[in-house]
C-alpha positions as CSV (number, residue, x, y, z in Angstrom):
1,X,-11.1,-2.8,-38.0
2,X,-8.1,-4.3,-36.1
3,X,-6.3,-1.6,-34.1
4,X,-2.6,-2.2,-34.1
5,X,-1.0,-0.7,-31.0
6,X,2.4,1.1,-30.8
7,X,5.0,0.3,-28.2
8,X,3.9,3.4,-26.3
9,X,0.2,2.3,-26.4
10,X,1.1,-1.2,-25.2
11,X,3.0,0.4,-22.3
12,X,-0.1,2.4,-21.4
13,X,-2.2,-0.7,-21.4
14,X,0.3,-2.4,-19.1
15,X,-0.4,0.4,-16.6
16,X,-4.2,-0.3,-16.8
17,X,-3.4,-4.0,-16.6
18,X,-1.4,-3.4,-13.4
19,X,-4.5,-1.9,-11.8
20,X,-6.5,-5.0,-12.7
21,X,-3.8,-7.2,-11.2
22,X,-3.9,-5.1,-8.0
23,X,-7.6,-5.8,-7.7
24,X,-7.1,-9.5,-7.6
25,X,-4.5,-9.1,-4.9
26,X,-6.9,-7.0,-2.9
27,X,-9.9,-9.4,-3.2
28,X,-8.1,-12.7,-2.7
29,X,-8.4,-12.5,1.1
30,X,-12.1,-12.0,0.8
31,X,-12.8,-15.2,-1.1
32,X,-14.1,-17.2,1.8
33,X,-17.5,-18.2,3.3
34,X,-19.6,-15.4,4.7
35,X,-18.4,-12.5,2.5
36,X,-21.0,-10.9,0.3
37,X,-20.3,-10.4,-3.4
38,X,-21.3,-6.8,-2.8
39,X,-18.4,-6.4,-0.4
40,X,-16.0,-7.9,-3.0
41,X,-17.2,-5.5,-5.6
42,X,-16.8,-2.5,-3.3
43,X,-13.2,-3.3,-2.6
44,X,-12.5,-3.8,-6.3
45,X,-14.1,-0.4,-7.1
46,X,-12.0,1.3,-4.4
47,X,-8.8,-0.2,-5.7
48,X,-9.6,0.9,-9.3
49,X,-10.6,4.4,-8.4
50,X,-7.7,4.7,-5.9
51,X,-5.3,4.1,-8.7
52,X,-6.8,6.9,-10.7
53,X,-8.6,4.6,-13.1
54,X,-12.2,4.0,-14.0
55,X,-14.1,0.7,-13.7
56,X,-14.5,-0.5,-17.3
57,X,-17.7,-2.4,-16.5
58,X,-19.6,0.0,-14.4
59,X,-22.3,1.5,-16.6
60,X,-21.3,-0.6,-19.6
61,X,-24.0,-1.4,-22.1
62,X,-25.2,-0.3,-25.5
63,X,-28.6,0.9,-26.8
64,X,-31.4,-1.2,-25.4
65,X,-29.2,-2.9,-22.8
66,X,-29.6,-2.1,-19.1
67,X,-26.2,-0.6,-18.1
68,X,-24.1,-3.0,-16.0
69,X,-24.4,-1.9,-12.4
70,X,-21.1,-2.8,-10.8
71,X,-17.3,-2.6,-11.2
72,X,-16.9,-6.4,-11.4
73,X,-18.8,-9.4,-12.7
74,X,-19.0,-12.0,-10.0
75,X,-20.4,-15.4,-11.2
76,X,-21.1,-18.3,-9.0
77,X,-21.3,-22.1,-9.8
78,X,-23.4,-22.5,-12.9
79,X,-23.2,-18.8,-13.8
80,X,-20.7,-18.5,-16.6
81,X,-20.1,-14.7,-16.9
82,X,-21.7,-11.4,-16.0
83,X,-23.0,-12.3,-12.6
84,X,-24.1,-9.1,-10.8
85,X,-22.7,-8.5,-7.3
86,X,-25.2,-8.1,-4.4
87,X,-25.2,-7.4,-0.7
88,X,-27.7,-10.3,-0.3
89,X,-25.5,-13.0,-1.8
90,X,-22.8,-14.5,0.3
91,X,-20.0,-16.9,-0.5
92,X,-20.5,-20.4,0.9
93,X,-18.3,-23.5,1.3
94,X,-18.2,-25.5,-2.0
95,X,-18.8,-22.6,-4.3
96,X,-16.8,-21.8,-7.5
97,X,-16.6,-18.1,-8.0
98,X,-15.3,-16.2,-11.0
99,X,-14.5,-12.5,-10.8
100,X,-14.1,-10.5,-14.0
101,X,-12.5,-7.0,-13.8
102,X,-11.7,-4.2,-16.2
103,X,-9.9,-0.9,-15.7
104,X,-9.6,2.2,-17.9
105,X,-6.6,4.3,-17.4
106,X,-5.0,7.0,-19.6
107,X,-7.2,6.1,-22.6
108,X,-6.9,2.3,-22.5
109,X,-8.7,-0.7,-21.0
110,X,-7.4,-3.9,-19.7
111,X,-9.6,-6.9,-18.8
112,X,-9.0,-10.1,-16.8
113,X,-10.8,-12.8,-14.8
114,X,-10.0,-15.4,-12.1
115,X,-11.9,-18.3,-10.7
116,X,-11.7,-19.0,-7.0
117,X,-12.6,-22.2,-5.1
118,X,-14.4,-21.5,-1.8
119,X,-13.6,-24.2,0.8
120,X,-14.0,-27.8,-0.2
121,X,-15.2,-28.9,-3.7
122,X,-15.2,-32.3,-5.4
123,X,-11.9,-33.2,-7.1
124,X,-13.5,-33.0,-10.6
125,X,-14.5,-29.4,-9.9
126,X,-11.0,-28.5,-8.8
127,X,-9.7,-30.0,-12.0
128,X,-12.1,-27.9,-14.0
129,X,-10.7,-24.7,-12.5
130,X,-7.1,-25.9,-13.0
131,X,-7.6,-27.0,-16.6
132,X,-9.4,-23.7,-17.5
133,X,-6.3,-21.7,-16.4
134,X,-3.9,-24.2,-18.1
135,X,-5.8,-23.8,-21.4
136,X,-5.2,-20.0,-21.4
137,X,-1.5,-20.6,-21.3
138,X,-1.8,-23.3,-24.0
139,X,-3.5,-20.8,-26.2
140,X,-1.1,-18.0,-25.4
141,X,1.8,-20.1,-26.6
142,X,0.3,-19.8,-30.1
143,X,-0.1,-16.0,-29.9
144,X,2.8,-15.1,-32.2
145,X,3.1,-13.1,-35.4
146,X,2.3,-15.2,-38.5
147,X,0.1,-17.6,-36.7
148,X,-3.7,-17.4,-36.9
149,X,-6.6,-16.9,-34.5
150,X,-7.5,-20.5,-35.0
151,X,-4.2,-21.7,-33.7
152,X,-4.9,-20.1,-30.3
153,X,-8.5,-21.3,-30.3
154,X,-7.7,-24.9,-31.2
155,X,-5.0,-25.1,-28.4
156,X,-7.6,-24.0,-25.8
157,X,-10.2,-26.3,-27.1
158,X,-7.9,-29.3,-27.4
159,X,-6.6,-29.0,-23.8
160,X,-10.1,-28.6,-22.3
161,X,-11.8,-31.3,-24.3
162,X,-8.9,-33.7,-23.7
163,X,-10.0,-33.6,-20.0
164,X,-13.6,-34.1,-20.8
165,X,-14.8,-30.5,-20.2
166,X,-17.2,-28.4,-22.4
167,X,-15.9,-25.3,-24.1
168,X,-18.5,-22.6,-24.5
169,X,-19.2,-21.5,-28.1
170,X,-21.4,-18.5,-27.9
171,X,-19.1,-16.4,-25.7
172,X,-15.6,-15.5,-26.8
173,X,-12.5,-13.4,-26.0
174,X,-11.9,-10.2,-27.9
175,X,-9.6,-7.4,-28.9
176,X,-9.1,-4.7,-26.2
177,X,-7.6,-1.3,-26.1
178,X,-9.2,2.1,-26.4
179,X,-12.5,0.3,-26.4
180,X,-13.3,-2.5,-23.9
181,X,-14.4,-4.7,-26.8
182,X,-12.6,-4.3,-30.1
183,X,-12.1,-6.6,-33.2
184,X,-11.4,-9.4,-33.6
185,X,-13.3,-12.0,-31.6
186,X,-11.1,-14.6,-30.1
187,X,-13.0,-17.9,-29.7
188,X,-12.0,-20.7,-27.4
189,X,-12.6,-23.3,-30.1
190,X,-11.5,-23.6,-33.7
191,X,-9.2,-25.1,-36.2
192,X,-5.5,-24.7,-36.5
193,X,-4.4,-22.6,-39.5
194,X,-7.8,-20.9,-39.8
195,X,-8.8,-17.3,-39.2
196,X,-7.2,-14.0,-39.0
197,X,-3.4,-13.9,-39.2
198,X,-1.8,-12.5,-36.1
199,X,0.4,-9.4,-36.2
200,X,2.7,-7.7,-33.7
201,X,0.8,-4.9,-32.0
202,X,-2.5,-6.7,-31.6
203,X,-3.8,-6.6,-28.0
204,X,-6.3,-9.3,-27.1
205,X,-8.2,-10.7,-24.2
206,X,-8.2,-14.5,-24.2
207,X,-10.8,-15.9,-21.8
208,X,-11.5,-19.6,-21.7
209,X,-15.0,-20.3,-20.3
210,X,-15.3,-24.0,-19.6
211,X,-18.0,-26.2,-18.1
212,X,-18.2,-29.4,-16.2
213,X,-21.0,-30.6,-18.5
214,X,-22.7,-29.2,-21.6
215,X,-21.2,-26.2,-23.3
216,X,-24.6,-24.7,-24.0
217,X,-25.7,-21.7,-22.0
218,X,-28.7,-19.4,-21.6
219,X,-29.3,-15.8,-20.6
220,X,-31.1,-15.2,-17.3
221,X,-33.9,-12.7,-16.8
222,X,-31.5,-9.9,-15.7
223,X,-30.3,-9.7,-19.4
224,X,-26.7,-10.0,-18.3
225,X,-25.9,-13.3,-16.6
226,X,-25.3,-16.5,-18.6
227,X,-25.8,-19.8,-16.9
228,X,-25.1,-23.4,-18.1
229,X,-28.2,-25.2,-19.4
230,X,-27.6,-28.3,-17.2
231,X,-26.8,-26.4,-14.0
232,X,-23.2,-27.7,-13.9
233,X,-20.5,-25.4,-12.6
234,X,-18.2,-23.4,-14.9
235,X,-14.8,-21.8,-14.7
236,X,-13.4,-18.6,-16.3
237,X,-9.8,-17.4,-16.7
238,X,-8.7,-14.4,-18.6
239,X,-5.8,-12.0,-19.3
240,X,-5.2,-9.2,-21.6
241,X,-2.0,-9.6,-23.7
242,X,0.0,-8.0,-26.5
243,X,1.5,-9.8,-29.5
244,X,5.1,-8.8,-30.1
245,X,7.9,-9.9,-32.4
246,X,9.5,-11.5,-29.3
247,X,6.3,-13.4,-28.3
248,X,3.2,-12.6,-26.3
249,X,3.3,-10.3,-23.3
250,X,0.6,-10.6,-20.6
251,X,-0.4,-7.2,-19.5
252,X,-2.7,-8.0,-16.5
253,X,-0.1,-9.7,-14.2
254,X,2.2,-8.2,-11.7
255,X,5.8,-7.8,-13.1
């Protein structure tokens, strides 16, 4: 079931989105060699709780799934998503690090991710990170009432593949609101004119996950973290947004 949000509900989601945005502001100075992913997660947790919100990811997991143990997913190099923070893992020069954050406030979730370059990386890796973010905005341009899910998906895919990068198939964006993951799924690949028709009041998380090599991924033994099959680095960029009659409104950015 697609949950259409009222103007008041979208405003509430904008407040949880502001908490997510404040996390990225707080952790940006920590994205340097020598900092542990555990330290980054603790700062993010403190920001979320300090704002009166609840970390959306902490304890997340359905029946048969080990609950996620942290407030953030921190994924490094060939880890695509759902990397688990640790006090034993430190950032190093040349790493590509994605941080995925969710916050639950006043009955609504917001969800976003950013990828950071640590020190010096090859030009092609820097291009990967830049193109991944660009592809989000290409997709967002199509997020208007009357268009279809496939219009967003095709725009993301075309931009990434035109630069020679792989677009992951088995992981997608999603609806978001009272639940962290709601219908519909929002793939990063597809065909224009296909899929669900978009309506004002939909709230979605678009999250391109893009690789330097193959788009195939595998789950690691911790039952959470996905990695690229060829060990090539990946990049991840995400925002929660609302579809309105005036166009899409991103909810996880500072005003």
